[in-house]
mmCIF file as Biopython writes it, N, C-alpha, C and O atoms, coordinates in Angstrom:
data_model
#
loop_
_atom_site.group_PDB
_atom_site.id
_atom_site.type_symbol
_atom_site.label_atom_id
_atom_site.label_alt_id
_atom_site.label_comp_id
_atom_site.label_asym_id
_atom_site.label_entity_id
_atom_site.label_seq_id
_atom_site.pdbx_PDB_ins_code
_atom_site.Cartn_x
_atom_site.Cartn_y
_atom_site.Cartn_z
_atom_site.occupancy
_atom_site.B_iso_or_equiv
_atom_site.auth_seq_id
_atom_site.auth_asym_id
_atom_site.pdbx_PDB_model_num
ATOM 1   N N  . MET A ? 1  ? -17.690 18.401 16.893 1.0 0.0 1  A 1 
ATOM 2   C CA . MET A ? 1  ? -17.699 18.343 18.344 1.0 0.0 1  A 1 
ATOM 3   C C  . MET A ? 1  ? -16.272 18.519 18.845 1.0 0.0 1  A 1 
ATOM 4   O O  . MET A ? 1  ? -15.317 18.119 18.179 1.0 0.0 1  A 1 
ATOM 5   N N  . ILE A ? 2  ? -16.136 19.106 19.997 1.0 0.0 2  A 1 
ATOM 6   C CA . ILE A ? 2  ? -14.823 19.362 20.579 1.0 0.0 2  A 1 
ATOM 7   C C  . ILE A ? 2  ? -14.289 18.075 21.204 1.0 0.0 2  A 1 
ATOM 8   O O  . ILE A ? 2  ? -15.014 17.355 21.889 1.0 0.0 2  A 1 
ATOM 9   N N  . ASP A ? 3  ? -13.015 17.801 20.956 1.0 0.0 3  A 1 
ATOM 10  C CA . ASP A ? 3  ? -12.359 16.620 21.489 1.0 0.0 3  A 1 
ATOM 11  C C  . ASP A ? 3  ? -12.296 16.702 23.008 1.0 0.0 3  A 1 
ATOM 12  O O  . ASP A ? 3  ? -11.822 17.698 23.555 1.0 0.0 3  A 1 
ATOM 13  N N  . ARG A ? 4  ? -12.766 15.675 23.687 1.0 0.0 4  A 1 
ATOM 14  C CA . ARG A ? 4  ? -12.764 15.661 25.144 1.0 0.0 4  A 1 
ATOM 15  C C  . ARG A ? 4  ? -11.362 15.805 25.717 1.0 0.0 4  A 1 
ATOM 16  O O  . ARG A ? 4  ? -11.175 16.440 26.755 1.0 0.0 4  A 1 
ATOM 17  N N  . GLN A ? 5  ? -10.380 15.220 25.048 1.0 0.0 5  A 1 
ATOM 18  C CA . GLN A ? 5  ? -9.017  15.282 25.545 1.0 0.0 5  A 1 
ATOM 19  C C  . GLN A ? 5  ? -8.480  16.706 25.516 1.0 0.0 5  A 1 
ATOM 20  O O  . GLN A ? 5  ? -7.586  17.037 26.295 1.0 0.0 5  A 1 
ATOM 21  N N  . ALA A ? 6  ? -9.001  17.552 24.642 1.0 0.0 6  A 1 
ATOM 22  C CA . ALA A ? 6  ? -8.518  18.920 24.510 1.0 0.0 6  A 1 
ATOM 23  C C  . ALA A ? 6  ? -9.139  19.852 25.546 1.0 0.0 6  A 1 
ATOM 24  O O  . ALA A ? 6  ? -8.635  20.957 25.748 1.0 0.0 6  A 1 
ATOM 25  N N  . LYS A ? 7  ? -10.208 19.444 26.201 1.0 0.0 7  A 1 
ATOM 26  C CA . LYS A ? 7  ? -10.873 20.287 27.186 1.0 0.0 7  A 1 
ATOM 27  C C  . LYS A ? 7  ? -10.074 20.341 28.484 1.0 0.0 7  A 1 
ATOM 28  O O  . LYS A ? 7  ? -9.495  19.346 28.920 1.0 0.0 7  A 1 
ATOM 29  N N  . SER A ? 8  ? -10.058 21.499 29.074 1.0 0.0 8  A 1 
ATOM 30  C CA . SER A ? 8  ? -9.471  21.675 30.393 1.0 0.0 8  A 1 
ATOM 31  C C  . SER A ? 8  ? -10.605 22.097 31.322 1.0 0.0 8  A 1 
ATOM 32  O O  . SER A ? 8  ? -11.109 23.215 31.223 1.0 0.0 8  A 1 
ATOM 33  N N  . PHE A ? 9  ? -10.999 21.216 32.208 1.0 0.0 9  A 1 
ATOM 34  C CA . PHE A ? 9  ? -12.131 21.467 33.090 1.0 0.0 9  A 1 
ATOM 35  C C  . PHE A ? 9  ? -11.685 22.257 34.317 1.0 0.0 9  A 1 
ATOM 36  O O  . PHE A ? 9  ? -10.890 21.759 35.114 1.0 0.0 9  A 1 
ATOM 37  N N  . PRO A ? 10 ? -12.184 23.476 34.480 1.0 0.0 10 A 1 
ATOM 38  C CA . PRO A ? 10 ? -11.849 24.221 35.699 1.0 0.0 10 A 1 
ATOM 39  C C  . PRO A ? 10 ? -12.494 23.559 36.911 1.0 0.0 10 A 1 
ATOM 40  O O  . PRO A ? 10 ? -13.564 22.958 36.808 1.0 0.0 10 A 1 
ATOM 41  N N  . HIS A ? 11 ? -11.841 23.674 38.042 1.0 0.0 11 A 1 
ATOM 42  C CA . HIS A ? 11 ? -12.367 23.135 39.292 1.0 0.0 11 A 1 
ATOM 43  C C  . HIS A ? 11 ? -12.665 24.288 40.244 1.0 0.0 11 A 1 
ATOM 44  O O  . HIS A ? 11 ? -11.915 25.260 40.339 1.0 0.0 11 A 1 
ATOM 45  N N  . ARG A ? 12 ? -13.788 24.143 40.947 1.0 0.0 12 A 1 
ATOM 46  C CA . ARG A ? 12 ? -14.203 25.153 41.929 1.0 0.0 12 A 1 
ATOM 47  C C  . ARG A ? 12 ? -14.277 24.481 43.298 1.0 0.0 12 A 1 
ATOM 48  O O  . ARG A ? 12 ? -14.922 23.443 43.452 1.0 0.0 12 A 1 
ATOM 49  N N  . ARG A ? 13 ? -13.629 25.065 44.269 1.0 0.0 13 A 1 
ATOM 50  C CA . ARG A ? 13 ? -13.676 24.523 45.629 1.0 0.0 13 A 1 
ATOM 51  C C  . ARG A ? 13 ? -14.908 25.067 46.352 1.0 0.0 13 A 1 
ATOM 52  O O  . ARG A ? 13 ? -15.227 26.252 46.259 1.0 0.0 13 A 1 
ATOM 53  N N  . ASN A ? 14 ? -15.582 24.193 47.061 1.0 0.0 14 A 1 
ATOM 54  C CA . ASN A ? 14 ? -16.789 24.549 47.802 1.0 0.0 14 A 1 
ATOM 55  C C  . ASN A ? 14 ? -16.483 24.658 49.287 1.0 0.0 14 A 1 
ATOM 56  O O  . ASN A ? 14 ? -15.471 24.136 49.756 1.0 0.0 14 A 1 
ATOM 57  N N  . SER A ? 15 ? -17.352 25.334 50.027 1.0 0.0 15 A 1 
ATOM 58  C CA . SER A ? 15 ? -17.131 25.561 51.463 1.0 0.0 15 A 1 
ATOM 59  C C  . SER A ? 15 ? -17.147 24.261 52.268 1.0 0.0 15 A 1 
ATOM 60  O O  . SER A ? 15 ? -16.608 24.213 53.374 1.0 0.0 15 A 1 
ATOM 61  N N  . ASP A ? 16 ? -17.763 23.205 51.722 1.0 0.0 16 A 1 
ATOM 62  C CA . ASP A ? 16 ? -17.797 21.924 52.440 1.0 0.0 16 A 1 
ATOM 63  C C  . ASP A ? 16 ? -16.573 21.054 52.146 1.0 0.0 16 A 1 
ATOM 64  O O  . ASP A ? 16 ? -16.496 19.918 52.614 1.0 0.0 16 A 1 
ATOM 65  N N  . GLY A ? 17 ? -15.615 21.581 51.373 1.0 0.0 17 A 1 
ATOM 66  C CA . GLY A ? 17 ? -14.389 20.848 51.077 1.0 0.0 17 A 1 
ATOM 67  C C  . GLY A ? 17 ? -14.419 20.062 49.784 1.0 0.0 17 A 1 
ATOM 68  O O  . GLY A ? 17 ? -13.385 19.552 49.351 1.0 0.0 17 A 1 
ATOM 69  N N  . THR A ? 18 ? -15.583 19.951 49.155 1.0 0.0 18 A 1 
ATOM 70  C CA . THR A ? 18 ? -15.669 19.241 47.886 1.0 0.0 18 A 1 
ATOM 71  C C  . THR A ? 18 ? -15.214 20.148 46.747 1.0 0.0 18 A 1 
ATOM 72  O O  . THR A ? 18 ? -15.047 21.354 46.931 1.0 0.0 18 A 1 
ATOM 73  N N  . CYS A ? 19 ? -15.015 19.558 45.572 1.0 0.0 19 A 1 
ATOM 74  C CA . CYS A ? 19 ? -14.638 20.305 44.376 1.0 0.0 19 A 1 
ATOM 75  C C  . CYS A ? 19 ? -15.635 20.020 43.271 1.0 0.0 19 A 1 
ATOM 76  O O  . CYS A ? 19 ? -16.068 18.881 43.096 1.0 0.0 19 A 1 
ATOM 77  N N  . ASP A ? 20 ? -15.999 21.048 42.527 1.0 0.0 20 A 1 
ATOM 78  C CA . ASP A ? 20 ? -16.854 20.908 41.349 1.0 0.0 20 A 1 
ATOM 79  C C  . ASP A ? 20 ? -15.983 20.935 40.110 1.0 0.0 20 A 1 
ATOM 80  O O  . ASP A ? 20 ? -14.992 21.664 40.052 1.0 0.0 20 A 1 
ATOM 81  N N  . SER A ? 21 ? -16.355 20.141 39.121 1.0 0.0 21 A 1 
ATOM 82  C CA . SER A ? 21 ? -15.709 20.170 37.820 1.0 0.0 21 A 1 
ATOM 83  C C  . SER A ? 21 ? -16.693 20.802 36.850 1.0 0.0 21 A 1 
ATOM 84  O O  . SER A ? 21 ? -17.827 20.339 36.728 1.0 0.0 21 A 1 
ATOM 85  N N  . ILE A ? 22 ? -16.271 21.855 36.156 1.0 0.0 22 A 1 
ATOM 86  C CA . ILE A ? 22 ? -17.141 22.618 35.262 1.0 0.0 22 A 1 
ATOM 87  C C  . ILE A ? 22 ? -16.697 22.395 33.819 1.0 0.0 22 A 1 
ATOM 88  O O  . ILE A ? 22 ? -15.514 22.527 33.503 1.0 0.0 22 A 1 
ATOM 89  N N  . CYS A ? 23 ? -17.649 22.055 32.941 1.0 0.0 23 A 1 
ATOM 90  C CA . CYS A ? 23 ? -17.330 21.888 31.524 1.0 0.0 23 A 1 
ATOM 91  C C  . CYS A ? 23 ? -17.124 23.263 30.898 1.0 0.0 23 A 1 
ATOM 92  O O  . CYS A ? 23 ? -17.984 24.134 31.032 1.0 0.0 23 A 1 
ATOM 93  N N  . PRO A ? 24 ? -15.995 23.473 30.215 1.0 0.0 24 A 1 
ATOM 94  C CA . PRO A ? 24 ? -15.728 24.783 29.616 1.0 0.0 24 A 1 
ATOM 95  C C  . PRO A ? 24 ? -16.516 25.041 28.337 1.0 0.0 24 A 1 
ATOM 96  O O  . PRO A ? 24 ? -16.467 26.144 27.793 1.0 0.0 24 A 1 
ATOM 97  N N  . VAL A ? 25 ? -17.240 24.039 27.853 1.0 0.0 25 A 1 
ATOM 98  C CA . VAL A ? 25 ? -18.017 24.196 26.628 1.0 0.0 25 A 1 
ATOM 99  C C  . VAL A ? 25 ? -19.489 24.438 26.941 1.0 0.0 25 A 1 
ATOM 100 O O  . VAL A ? 25 ? -20.066 25.419 26.472 1.0 0.0 25 A 1 
ATOM 101 N N  . CYS A ? 26 ? -20.102 23.558 27.728 1.0 0.0 26 A 1 
ATOM 102 C CA . CYS A ? 26 ? -21.538 23.698 28.025 1.0 0.0 26 A 1 
ATOM 103 C C  . CYS A ? 26 ? -21.791 24.315 29.401 1.0 0.0 26 A 1 
ATOM 104 O O  . CYS A ? 26 ? -22.940 24.574 29.758 1.0 0.0 26 A 1 
ATOM 105 N N  . PHE A ? 27 ? -20.727 24.554 30.178 1.0 0.0 27 A 1 
ATOM 106 C CA . PHE A ? 27 ? -20.791 25.230 31.480 1.0 0.0 27 A 1 
ATOM 107 C C  . PHE A ? 27 ? -21.585 24.474 32.537 1.0 0.0 27 A 1 
ATOM 108 O O  . PHE A ? 27 ? -22.012 25.060 33.531 1.0 0.0 27 A 1 
ATOM 109 N N  . ARG A ? 28 ? -21.782 23.194 32.329 1.0 0.0 28 A 1 
ATOM 110 C CA . ARG A ? 28 ? -22.484 22.394 33.332 1.0 0.0 28 A 1 
ATOM 111 C C  . ARG A ? 28 ? -21.506 21.910 34.388 1.0 0.0 28 A 1 
ATOM 112 O O  . ARG A ? 28 ? -20.323 21.714 34.109 1.0 0.0 28 A 1 
ATOM 113 N N  . THR A ? 29 ? -22.007 21.719 35.606 1.0 0.0 29 A 1 
ATOM 114 C CA . THR A ? 29 ? -21.211 21.088 36.642 1.0 0.0 29 A 1 
ATOM 115 C C  . THR A ? 29 ? -21.237 19.592 36.357 1.0 0.0 29 A 1 
ATOM 116 O O  . THR A ? 29 ? -22.290 18.956 36.409 1.0 0.0 29 A 1 
ATOM 117 N N  . ILE A ? 30 ? -20.065 19.038 36.054 1.0 0.0 30 A 1 
ATOM 118 C CA . ILE A ? 30 ? -19.958 17.637 35.666 1.0 0.0 30 A 1 
ATOM 119 C C  . ILE A ? 30 ? -20.021 16.730 36.884 1.0 0.0 30 A 1 
ATOM 120 O O  . ILE A ? 30 ? -20.693 15.699 36.863 1.0 0.0 30 A 1 
ATOM 121 N N  . ALA A ? 31 ? -19.326 17.111 37.935 1.0 0.0 31 A 1 
ATOM 122 C CA . ALA A ? 31 ? -19.294 16.290 39.143 1.0 0.0 31 A 1 
ATOM 123 C C  . ALA A ? 31 ? -18.875 17.147 40.331 1.0 0.0 31 A 1 
ATOM 124 O O  . ALA A ? 31 ? -18.216 18.176 40.185 1.0 0.0 31 A 1 
ATOM 125 N N  . ARG A ? 32 ? -19.276 16.690 41.500 1.0 0.0 32 A 1 
ATOM 126 C CA . ARG A ? 32 ? -18.827 17.271 42.772 1.0 0.0 32 A 1 
ATOM 127 C C  . ARG A ? 32 ? -18.253 16.114 43.561 1.0 0.0 32 A 1 
ATOM 128 O O  . ARG A ? 32 ? -18.938 15.121 43.808 1.0 0.0 32 A 1 
ATOM 129 N N  . HIS A ? 33 ? -17.006 16.240 43.955 1.0 0.0 33 A 1 
ATOM 130 C CA . HIS A ? 33 ? -16.366 15.094 44.586 1.0 0.0 33 A 1 
ATOM 131 C C  . HIS A ? 33 ? -15.291 15.508 45.566 1.0 0.0 33 A 1 
ATOM 132 O O  . HIS A ? 33 ? -14.739 16.605 45.477 1.0 0.0 33 A 1 
ATOM 133 N N  . LEU A ? 34 ? -15.004 14.638 46.485 1.0 0.0 34 A 1 
ATOM 134 C CA . LEU A ? 34 ? -13.893 14.742 47.396 1.0 0.0 34 A 1 
ATOM 135 C C  . LEU A ? 34 ? -13.241 13.372 47.395 1.0 0.0 34 A 1 
ATOM 136 O O  . LEU A ? 34 ? -13.927 12.416 47.757 1.0 0.0 34 A 1 
ATOM 137 N N  . PRO A ? 35 ? -12.034 13.192 47.037 1.0 0.0 35 A 1 
ATOM 138 C CA . PRO A ? 35 ? -11.016 14.178 46.715 1.0 0.0 35 A 1 
ATOM 139 C C  . PRO A ? 35 ? -11.101 14.652 45.263 1.0 0.0 35 A 1 
ATOM 140 O O  . PRO A ? 35 ? -11.740 14.029 44.415 1.0 0.0 35 A 1 
ATOM 141 N N  . GLU A ? 36 ? -10.442 15.757 45.019 1.0 0.0 36 A 1 
ATOM 142 C CA . GLU A ? 36 ? -10.438 16.383 43.694 1.0 0.0 36 A 1 
ATOM 143 C C  . GLU A ? 36 ? -9.881  15.454 42.614 1.0 0.0 36 A 1 
ATOM 144 O O  . GLU A ? 36 ? -10.301 15.531 41.459 1.0 0.0 36 A 1 
ATOM 145 N N  . SER A ? 37 ? -8.954  14.589 42.972 1.0 0.0 37 A 1 
ATOM 146 C CA . SER A ? 37 ? -8.318  13.693 42.001 1.0 0.0 37 A 1 
ATOM 147 C C  . SER A ? 37 ? -9.302  12.743 41.332 1.0 0.0 37 A 1 
ATOM 148 O O  . SER A ? 37 ? -9.009  12.217 40.258 1.0 0.0 37 A 1 
ATOM 149 N N  . GLU A ? 38 ? -10.459 12.509 41.938 1.0 0.0 38 A 1 
ATOM 150 C CA . GLU A ? 38 ? -11.446 11.590 41.362 1.0 0.0 38 A 1 
ATOM 151 C C  . GLU A ? 38 ? -12.341 12.255 40.319 1.0 0.0 38 A 1 
ATOM 152 O O  . GLU A ? 38 ? -13.158 11.576 39.697 1.0 0.0 38 A 1 
ATOM 153 N N  . LEU A ? 39 ? -12.207 13.560 40.114 1.0 0.0 39 A 1 
ATOM 154 C CA . LEU A ? 39 ? -13.020 14.249 39.111 1.0 0.0 39 A 1 
ATOM 155 C C  . LEU A ? 39 ? -12.635 13.853 37.690 1.0 0.0 39 A 1 
ATOM 156 O O  . LEU A ? 39 ? -13.476 13.900 36.792 1.0 0.0 39 A 1 
ATOM 157 N N  . ALA A ? 40 ? -11.395 13.469 37.473 1.0 0.0 40 A 1 
ATOM 158 C CA . ALA A ? 40 ? -10.906 13.149 36.128 1.0 0.0 40 A 1 
ATOM 159 C C  . ALA A ? 40 ? -11.733 12.051 35.465 1.0 0.0 40 A 1 
ATOM 160 O O  . ALA A ? 40 ? -11.963 12.107 34.257 1.0 0.0 40 A 1 
ATOM 161 N N  . ALA A ? 41 ? -12.174 11.074 36.212 1.0 0.0 41 A 1 
ATOM 162 C CA . ALA A ? 41 ? -12.977 9.988  35.643 1.0 0.0 41 A 1 
ATOM 163 C C  . ALA A ? 41 ? -14.300 10.515 35.091 1.0 0.0 41 A 1 
ATOM 164 O O  . ALA A ? 41 ? -14.739 10.089 34.023 1.0 0.0 41 A 1 
ATOM 165 N N  . TYR A ? 42 ? -14.932 11.430 35.804 1.0 0.0 42 A 1 
ATOM 166 C CA . TYR A ? 42 ? -16.191 12.027 35.344 1.0 0.0 42 A 1 
ATOM 167 C C  . TYR A ? 42 ? -15.960 12.924 34.130 1.0 0.0 42 A 1 
ATOM 168 O O  . TYR A ? 42 ? -16.763 12.942 33.197 1.0 0.0 42 A 1 
ATOM 169 N N  . GLU A ? 43 ? -14.863 13.660 34.154 1.0 0.0 43 A 1 
ATOM 170 C CA . GLU A ? 43 ? -14.534 14.555 33.042 1.0 0.0 43 A 1 
ATOM 171 C C  . GLU A ? 43 ? -14.310 13.777 31.755 1.0 0.0 43 A 1 
ATOM 172 O O  . GLU A ? 43 ? -14.747 14.212 30.689 1.0 0.0 43 A 1 
ATOM 173 N N  . SER A ? 44 ? -13.639 12.640 31.836 1.0 0.0 44 A 1 
ATOM 174 C CA . SER A ? 44 ? -13.363 11.870 30.621 1.0 0.0 44 A 1 
ATOM 175 C C  . SER A ? 44 ? -14.630 11.221 30.057 1.0 0.0 44 A 1 
ATOM 176 O O  . SER A ? 44 ? -14.681 10.913 28.867 1.0 0.0 44 A 1 
ATOM 177 N N  . ASP A ? 45 ? -15.643 11.012 30.884 1.0 0.0 45 A 1 
ATOM 178 C CA . ASP A ? 45 ? -16.904 10.417 30.427 1.0 0.0 45 A 1 
ATOM 179 C C  . ASP A ? 45 ? -17.914 11.450 29.929 1.0 0.0 45 A 1 
ATOM 180 O O  . ASP A ? 45 ? -18.911 11.088 29.305 1.0 0.0 45 A 1 
ATOM 181 N N  . HIS A ? 46 ? -17.668 12.714 30.196 1.0 0.0 46 A 1 
ATOM 182 C CA . HIS A ? 46 ? -18.642 13.763 29.870 1.0 0.0 46 A 1 
ATOM 183 C C  . HIS A ? 46 ? -18.728 14.029 28.368 1.0 0.0 46 A 1 
ATOM 184 O O  . HIS A ? 46 ? -17.711 14.100 27.678 1.0 0.0 46 A 1 
ATOM 185 N N  . SER A ? 47 ? -19.946 14.173 27.881 1.0 0.0 47 A 1 
ATOM 186 C CA . SER A ? 47 ? -20.170 14.703 26.538 1.0 0.0 47 A 1 
ATOM 187 C C  . SER A ? 47 ? -21.279 15.738 26.660 1.0 0.0 47 A 1 
ATOM 188 O O  . SER A ? 47 ? -22.281 15.511 27.339 1.0 0.0 47 A 1 
ATOM 189 N N  . CYS A ? 48 ? -21.095 16.855 26.009 1.0 0.0 48 A 1 
ATOM 190 C CA . CYS A ? 48 ? -22.048 17.962 26.109 1.0 0.0 48 A 1 
ATOM 191 C C  . CYS A ? 48 ? -23.371 17.576 25.467 1.0 0.0 48 A 1 
ATOM 192 O O  . CYS A ? 48 ? -23.401 16.926 24.423 1.0 0.0 48 A 1 
ATOM 193 N N  . ASP A ? 49 ? -24.450 17.977 26.096 1.0 0.0 49 A 1 
ATOM 194 C CA . ASP A ? 49 ? -25.794 17.742 25.604 1.0 0.0 49 A 1 
ATOM 195 C C  . ASP A ? 49 ? -26.075 18.656 24.414 1.0 0.0 49 A 1 
ATOM 196 O O  . ASP A ? 49 ? -25.843 19.862 24.490 1.0 0.0 49 A 1 
ATOM 197 N N  . ALA A ? 50 ? -26.569 18.094 23.326 1.0 0.0 50 A 1 
ATOM 198 C CA . ALA A ? 50 ? -26.818 18.864 22.098 1.0 0.0 50 A 1 
ATOM 199 C C  . ALA A ? 50 ? -27.814 20.003 22.334 1.0 0.0 50 A 1 
ATOM 200 O O  . ALA A ? 50 ? -27.649 21.084 21.768 1.0 0.0 50 A 1 
ATOM 201 N N  . ASP A ? 51 ? -28.836 19.782 23.152 1.0 0.0 51 A 1 
ATOM 202 C CA . ASP A ? 51 ? -29.825 20.836 23.419 1.0 0.0 51 A 1 
ATOM 203 C C  . ASP A ? 51 ? -29.198 22.007 24.164 1.0 0.0 51 A 1 
ATOM 204 O O  . ASP A ? 51 ? -29.520 23.164 23.889 1.0 0.0 51 A 1 
ATOM 205 N N  . THR A ? 52 ? -28.309 21.715 25.102 1.0 0.0 52 A 1 
ATOM 206 C CA . THR A ? 52 ? -27.619 22.773 25.838 1.0 0.0 52 A 1 
ATOM 207 C C  . THR A ? 52 ? -26.734 23.571 24.899 1.0 0.0 52 A 1 
ATOM 208 O O  . THR A ? 52 ? -26.710 24.801 24.957 1.0 0.0 52 A 1 
ATOM 209 N N  . LEU A ? 53 ? -26.001 22.873 24.030 1.0 0.0 53 A 1 
ATOM 210 C CA . LEU A ? 53 ? -25.123 23.569 23.090 1.0 0.0 53 A 1 
ATOM 211 C C  . LEU A ? 53 ? -25.921 24.422 22.116 1.0 0.0 53 A 1 
ATOM 212 O O  . LEU A ? 53 ? -25.490 25.518 21.758 1.0 0.0 53 A 1 
ATOM 213 N N  . ALA A ? 54 ? -27.079 23.934 21.684 1.0 0.0 54 A 1 
ATOM 214 C CA . ALA A ? 54 ? -27.917 24.714 20.768 1.0 0.0 54 A 1 
ATOM 215 C C  . ALA A ? 54 ? -28.413 25.982 21.454 1.0 0.0 54 A 1 
ATOM 216 O O  . ALA A ? 54 ? -28.504 27.036 20.823 1.0 0.0 54 A 1 
ATOM 217 N N  . TYR A ? 55 ? -28.729 25.886 22.731 1.0 0.0 55 A 1 
ATOM 218 C CA . TYR A ? 55 ? -29.195 27.041 23.485 1.0 0.0 55 A 1 
ATOM 219 C C  . TYR A ? 55 ? -28.081 28.074 23.655 1.0 0.0 55 A 1 
ATOM 220 O O  . TYR A ? 55 ? -28.328 29.279 23.617 1.0 0.0 55 A 1 
ATOM 221 N N  . LEU A ? 56 ? -26.846 27.586 23.844 1.0 0.0 56 A 1 
ATOM 222 C CA . LEU A ? 56 ? -25.719 28.486 24.076 1.0 0.0 56 A 1 
ATOM 223 C C  . LEU A ? 56 ? -25.157 29.106 22.804 1.0 0.0 56 A 1 
ATOM 224 O O  . LEU A ? 56 ? -24.466 30.123 22.867 1.0 0.0 56 A 1 
ATOM 225 N N  . THR A ? 57 ? -25.445 28.507 21.648 1.0 0.0 57 A 1 
ATOM 226 C CA . THR A ? 57 ? -24.923 28.991 20.380 1.0 0.0 57 A 1 
ATOM 227 C C  . THR A ? 57 ? -25.833 30.090 19.850 1.0 0.0 57 A 1 
ATOM 228 O O  . THR A ? 57 ? -27.024 29.855 19.651 1.0 0.0 57 A 1 
ATOM 229 N N  . PRO A ? 58 ? -25.297 31.288 19.618 1.0 0.0 58 A 1 
ATOM 230 C CA . PRO A ? 58 ? -26.147 32.369 19.116 1.0 0.0 58 A 1 
ATOM 231 C C  . PRO A ? 58 ? -26.668 32.056 17.711 1.0 0.0 58 A 1 
ATOM 232 O O  . PRO A ? 58 ? -25.977 31.440 16.900 1.0 0.0 58 A 1 
ATOM 233 N N  . ALA A ? 59 ? -27.879 32.486 17.449 1.0 0.0 59 A 1 
ATOM 234 C CA . ALA A ? 59 ? -28.462 32.284 16.122 1.0 0.0 59 A 1 
ATOM 235 C C  . ALA A ? 59 ? -27.686 33.103 15.109 1.0 0.0 59 A 1 
ATOM 236 O O  . ALA A ? 59 ? -27.266 34.226 15.388 1.0 0.0 59 A 1 
ATOM 237 N N  . ARG A ? 60 ? -27.506 32.542 13.961 1.0 0.0 60 A 1 
ATOM 238 C CA . ARG A ? 60 ? -26.801 33.272 12.894 1.0 0.0 60 A 1 
ATOM 239 C C  . ARG A ? 60 ? -27.836 34.069 12.125 1.0 0.0 60 A 1 
ATOM 240 O O  . ARG A ? 60 ? -28.757 33.511 11.530 1.0 0.0 60 A 1 
ATOM 241 N N  . THR A ? 61 ? -27.674 35.345 12.147 1.0 0.0 61 A 1 
ATOM 242 C CA . THR A ? 61 ? -28.621 36.249 11.504 1.0 0.0 61 A 1 
ATOM 243 C C  . THR A ? 61 ? -27.906 37.019 10.415 1.0 0.0 61 A 1 
ATOM 244 O O  . THR A ? 61 ? -26.818 37.557 10.622 1.0 0.0 61 A 1 
ATOM 245 N N  . LYS A ? 62 ? -28.525 37.063 9.266  1.0 0.0 62 A 1 
ATOM 246 C CA . LYS A ? 62 ? -27.951 37.835 8.170  1.0 0.0 62 A 1 
ATOM 247 C C  . LYS A ? 62 ? -28.499 39.252 8.273  1.0 0.0 62 A 1 
ATOM 248 O O  . LYS A ? 62 ? -29.710 39.471 8.297  1.0 0.0 62 A 1 
ATOM 249 N N  . ILE A ? 63 ? -27.583 40.197 8.331  1.0 0.0 63 A 1 
ATOM 250 C CA . ILE A ? 63 ? -27.977 41.595 8.430  1.0 0.0 63 A 1 
ATOM 251 C C  . ILE A ? 63 ? -27.586 42.273 7.112  1.0 0.0 63 A 1 
ATOM 252 O O  . ILE A ? 63 ? -26.453 42.146 6.647  1.0 0.0 63 A 1 
ATOM 253 N N  . SER A ? 64 ? -28.527 42.983 6.531  1.0 0.0 64 A 1 
ATOM 254 C CA . SER A ? 64 ? -28.204 43.735 5.315  1.0 0.0 64 A 1 
ATOM 255 C C  . SER A ? 64 ? -28.610 45.174 5.512  1.0 0.0 64 A 1 
ATOM 256 O O  . SER A ? 64 ? -29.588 45.476 6.195  1.0 0.0 64 A 1 
ATOM 257 N N  . PHE A ? 65 ? -27.857 46.043 4.912  1.0 0.0 65 A 1 
ATOM 258 C CA . PHE A ? 65 ? -28.131 47.473 5.011  1.0 0.0 65 A 1 
ATOM 259 C C  . PHE A ? 65 ? -28.534 47.971 3.636  1.0 0.0 65 A 1 
ATOM 260 O O  . PHE A ? 65 ? -27.908 47.627 2.634  1.0 0.0 65 A 1 
ATOM 261 N N  . ALA A ? 66 ? -29.569 48.772 3.591  1.0 0.0 66 A 1 
ATOM 262 C CA . ALA A ? 66 ? -30.028 49.342 2.319  1.0 0.0 66 A 1 
ATOM 263 C C  . ALA A ? 66 ? -29.014 50.366 1.832  1.0 0.0 66 A 1 
ATOM 264 O O  . ALA A ? 66 ? -28.475 51.146 2.616  1.0 0.0 66 A 1 
ATOM 265 N N  . ASP A ? 67 ? -28.767 50.354 0.548  1.0 0.0 67 A 1 
ATOM 266 C CA . ASP A ? 67 ? -27.846 51.320 -0.065 1.0 0.0 67 A 1 
ATOM 267 C C  . ASP A ? 67 ? -28.643 52.594 -0.348 1.0 0.0 67 A 1 
ATOM 268 O O  . ASP A ? 67 ? -29.522 52.602 -1.209 1.0 0.0 67 A 1 
ATOM 269 N N  . ASN A ? 68 ? -28.336 53.661 0.373  1.0 0.0 68 A 1 
ATOM 270 C CA . ASN A ? 68 ? -29.065 54.915 0.243  1.0 0.0 68 A 1 
ATOM 271 C C  . ASN A ? 68 ? -28.333 55.917 -0.671 1.0 0.0 68 A 1 
ATOM 272 O O  . ASN A ? 68 ? -28.452 57.124 -0.461 1.0 0.0 68 A 1 
ATOM 273 N N  . SER A ? 69 ? -27.597 55.455 -1.655 1.0 0.0 69 A 1 
ATOM 274 C CA . SER A ? 69 ? -26.843 56.374 -2.520 1.0 0.0 69 A 1 
ATOM 275 C C  . SER A ? 69 ? -27.712 57.044 -3.543 1.0 0.0 69 A 1 
ATOM 276 O O  . SER A ? 69 ? -27.222 57.843 -4.341 1.0 0.0 69 A 1 
#
């Protein structure tokens, strides 16, 4: 699992003046808050949902090519 301290959560400003905090791993909106400084508490508590991560992780497929020599 990725260390929460290593994540940098991008913030998106909304037309109503609030800010969204987006998880860079699972892409979920963690919190919407005004003022922006209060998002840090939500970010430090966030842990990505295993089902979301499984959905976002591509399946590992073994591809083999027949040797036509």
